[in-house]
N, C-alpha and C positions, 0 to 999 in steps of 0.2 A: 355302957349297955350292954346284957349277953346277946349270944346268937340265939334265934330263933328254931326252933324247932314243931316239926309238924308233921304230921302223915301224910305224903302227897302224891302224884301220880306225875309219872313221867311227864306227861303233856304240859303238867301245869308246874312241873318243876323247869322246863324249856321257858313260860312265858317268864314264872321270876327270876330265871337268869337273865334273858334278851332285856327284861327292864332294867334291870342289875346293871348289865352293859351299855346302858343307855338308849337301848332301841325306843325312838319315839313314834313308829311309823309302821302299820303294818298292813298289806293289802293280801288279801287271800282269797277264795272260795274251796266250801267247805268239801273236806273228804273224806271219807273213813279210811284209816283209824287217825287221822292229824286233828280234826274237827275240833274236838278242846283245845286245841291252842289258838284256833281263831274265837272260838269263846268267849273265851278268857282271857285273848288280847285285848277284846270290845269292853272287855268289864274295866280291866285295869289301866289301859293307857290315858283314857279321859282324866284320872284321877292323880294322872303325873304330868298332865299336858302334853300327852302323844294323842296322836289320829290314828285311827280306825277304818277301814274303806272294807266293804266285800266288791271285791268287781264284778264282771258280768263271766269270767271263765279265767282260767290259767293262765294263760296268754297275757290277758289286759293284767293278772294279777303281778306278773314278775315284771312287765314293764311301768307299772304304777310303783312299786319300788325302786326301782331304776331310777325314775324323777324323781323318787324322795330323796335318793341318797343324791345326785347331783346339787340337790338342792339343799344339803348339808345336813340332813338326818340320819342317823342310822335307822336300818331300814330292814324288814325280815318277811319272809313268807314261810308258809310251809303247804305239803302238800304229800300225796303218796301215791304211787303207781302212773295211772292215767294222766295223770296232772302233774307229775313230774315230767314223764314225756312233753307235755305241750309247753312246758316252760325252757324247754331245751334252745329253742332260737333266742330267745331274751338272755339266757346265761350266756351265749356263746357273744350276743352284743356285750355284756358286760365284764365278759374276758377281755375283750379286743380294748374296750373303751377304761379298761380298771377303774369300773364303780363299784367301790365296797359294797357289800349284801349278802346275808346270810339267806339260805333257802335250806329249810328242815323237811329230810324225807322221812315220811315214818313208812316203812316197807311193808308192804302185805303180796300176798299173793297173785302172782300174773301167768302169761300176760294178759293183755286187752282186761276186761274189768275182772277178771280172774276170782279172788275169792277177797272181797272186799274188808272181812273182819277179822283174818287169820295171818299169820307172819309168815315173812319169806326175809331173804337177804339175796334176794336177784337181782337189785338194780345196783350192784358194786363194780358193775362196766357200765354200766349207765352215765352211773357218778361222774366217771374220769373221762366217758367220749360219748357222751350223750350228744352234745351241740359236736358238729364240723371243725374240720382243721385242726390245727397245731394249737394248742391254748391252753394255758394255766389255770390250774383248778387245786384246791386245798378241801380231802376228805374226811371226815373226824367220824367216830363211831362210840360212845358211850354203853357199857354196860350195867349201871346203875343209875339208878334217878339220882343219886345226887352228882353222880357223874355228867348226867344231862345238864342240871344248872351249872356246873362249873366248867362243861364241855361249849355249851350256849354261849357264855362268857368268851371263851375262849374260842368259839367260831368267829364271834364280832372284834376280837382284839386281832384276830390274825387278819380277817378281813381287812380292818384300817388299817394296819402296818403294813401289807404287800399291797394295797390298790388290788382287791383281787376278790369273787364271786368265794364263799364257804361254803362249804353246805356239810349240814350237822346228818349222819345218817345212820338213823335208829330204824326199829321195827317195830312192829304193833306189840311184842310181849313187853319190851322197856317203857314204850309210850303209854301201856296201859296198866302198869302193877302198879301197886301202892307201897312205898316203903318210908320208913321214919328218918328223915333229912332234917338235918340241922343246916340251918340257912347263916352267911358270917354278916354282920353289920356291912351296909357299902363301905364303909370306910378300911375297911379291911380287902375287898375287894381288886382285886390290880386291872385297871381299865387302861386303854389304848386309843386312841385319838387319831384320827388320819394326820399326817402331815400337811400342814397350809404353808401357802409363797410368801415368803418373806415381802412384807407391804414395799422395801424398798427397790422391790425387782419392779423394772420398766419394760415393756413390751412384752407382760406376762406369755410364755411360751407353756401351752397345758401339758403336753409330753415331753416335757424337755428334762430331763436327769440332771438337775442343779448340783448336786451333791454327791454325785458317782456311785452314790447305790443301787442304782438300779429305779427308782420309785421315784417320781414324778412327785412334787407338792402339787395338793388337788383345793383349787380354788371352787367356788361353791357359786350357781347361779345366785343372782338376787345379793351378792356383795360387791357388786361393782366393778369386778373385773369382767371383762368381755374374753371369752373364748366359744371355738366350737367343738363339738362330740358328733363322729360319724361312725358307722358300723363298716364304712372302708377301710381299708389299709391308709393309715395316714402319717406325716410326718410331724416333728416336733409342734405345728402350731396346730396341730388337729384338723388338718385339713386333708383330703384324699391324694393321695399318690400312688403313682405305678413304677417308681421308681427303683430296679431292681435290690439297689445297695439300700434304699430305704427302707423296705419290706425287710430285708434280710435283718437289718440292725433292729428293727421293730421287733421281730420276734424272738431275736436272741434275748433281748431285754425283758421281753413277757417273760419266757421262759428262764431266764439267768437269777430272774428277784426270786424265784421260787428255788431253783436248784442249787443256789449260792447260799441259802440258810437253813440247810435240811435239818442243821442240829438245832436249829431255833423252832422248825415247824413239825418236825418227827416226834411224835411219842407211843413208845411199847411199855409193856410189864413184862418181865422175865419171873416164872413162878417156877422153882425148884429144877428148872433146866439146867444147872453147871453139871448134874452128873448122871442127867436122863440117857435114856438109851432112846428113847423115844419121847419125841415134844410135839403136843399139840397144837396147831396155828389155829386161832378163831379171833372172832371180834363179836360186837354186839351181846344181845343175848345167849348165844351159843355159848360164850365162855364163862356163864354164868354155871352152866354144866360141867364144862371141861373142868372147871377151876373144884368141883364137886367129885369129877371124876379123879383128878387126879389125887387128890385128898384119900381117896377111899384105896387109891390102887397102890400109893405108898405105904396103906395099913398093911396090904398086903404084902409086901414086900418088892413089889414091879418098881424100878426107877422110871420115874414118868413125868416130865416136866409140860408147860404151859408156856406159849408165847402168844400177846394178849393185842393185838393191836390195836392202838385209839386213835391213831392215824392211818390213814388204808392209803390215801393217795396224798402227795407223792407216795408211793411203796416204800418200809424200812427196810430197805436190801441190809443199810446199817446190823439188824437185827436179825436176818440171816446166816451175815458174817460171823454177827460174836457166838452164834453157833457152832460155828465151823474152828473155833479156837476149845471147843469143849467135847462131850464125850459122847453126843448123840450122836446115831446111825441114822436115824426113821423121823421122818416130819409127816403128823396125820395133818389134814388140812380140813375142820369141821365148818359146814357153812349148810344153812339153808338155802341152797340152790341145785342145780344140777351140775356144776363144779365150774369157777370162775376164776375164783382167785387163786386157785390151783395152780394154773396154771404158769403165774408171774412168780408161785413160789417154785415151785420147777425148776424154771429158766434162772432165780435168782439161786437157787440152790444146787445148779447143772453140777455133778461129777462128786458132790461130796455126799449129798443123802438121796436114801429113796424114800420117794413122796408118797402117800397114799388120800386118797380122796373120801369123808366121812362126808354126806349127802342125803339131805331128806328134802324133801318138794312137795310135800302133800301138807300143806299147811298144819304141818304140827310141828313143835318143840323139839330140836334134838335133846333127848335125855342124858341123863350121866350113867345109863346102864350103857346106852345104845355105844357112847364114848366108851366106855369101862371093855366092852366087847370087842371092837375094831382093835384096841389096845393088843387085846390076847391075842385077836387074829392076826397083827402084824407081828408079834411076838412068838407065836405057835411056828412062822411059814419064815420066820430070819434065819 
C-alpha cells in the first residue's frame, strides 16, 4: 500500500501521529488554540478501540491521563497557556512516579488569559520548570505539520522508553497552519512500548532498576501484579521513605536516566552553519522565518546559518559545542517571548560567542524580514 497524502492542519497531524503511536486514551478540556486536538481525538479514538473523555478541568484531565497510563494505555492530553499551568502539579506527580504520558502545549500569548488566538513561545521555561522540585522531563518542538505528526510519535516513544512525561511544545502558527503531508503506512512507523516486568520475577518492586539502565519495568494496574504508587519520595517498593540515602538515590536515578541518554533524546538541525559568521538559534514556527532569512541573506552574500532546536529540554549543549568548532562569532536567539531561551544559550556559549536576542511578544510571528534586519544590525556593529 502507498503512503497517504493529505492537506492537514498541525493539530490534526498531532492526533494522527498519536493514534499511529498507539494512543488509546485522551482526557482533556477544550482551550484555544488546541481544541481541534480534543475534537479530532473524540472522533478518531472510538474507531480504533480507544476512549475519549472531556473532564471538568485541566487538573482532572492530567489526573485521568496518569490513571489511564498506570492501567496500561498510551495516554495524551492537550492544552494551552492557562490549562498548562493547571496541569503542573499532576505533571510533577507523573515525573516522580515515572508514568509515561504525552502533554501537548499549543502556546498562545499570555500571561493569564492573554491572547487566546495568537501565537507565542513564552512557555519554554514553564515546560522545563513549571512543576516544583528537581525532576526529569523531555520537551520537543516541531516546525512543520509533518514534523507534528513525526514528533507526536517520537513523544510517545521517548515517554514510553524512559518512563517520563514528554511535552510536545507547539505554537498557534504550527497548530493551525495547513500543509501537504505524506503519512507513512503504520508498518513503517517505529513504535516503542514501555518495558514490562519479567513474569518470572517474584516479589515485584515497581521502582527497582532490575536491568541497570535506570528504567524500572512497569507493571499495569489490572495485570494481577500488586504495586503501590505515591507522590511522596519512595523506595524501590513504591512506599514512602524519608531516608536521605533513598531520596538521593531516587533523584539521581530519575535524572540520570535522561542525562545518560542525551544522544538518543536530543535532536537538532544545522543549516549552512559551518562557515557562518552569524548563526540564528530558533525553534517552532520562528525557525520557518529564520530558514527563509538564511536563504535570502546567503543570496546577498552574507555568511549566515541556523541552528534549529527540535529538542529544547534537555537543552542541546552539544549543538552549541559543535558551533564552537566552526567559524561563528555571533548567535542570534529568535523567540516569540521577552527572552527565555537566550539565557540558556548564553550560559552554554559563555566566552565563545556574542549572543543577541530577537524577541517579539505582541501576538505576531517573527518575520523573515525582521530576522534579516537583526542579522545586518549585528554585522554592522561587529
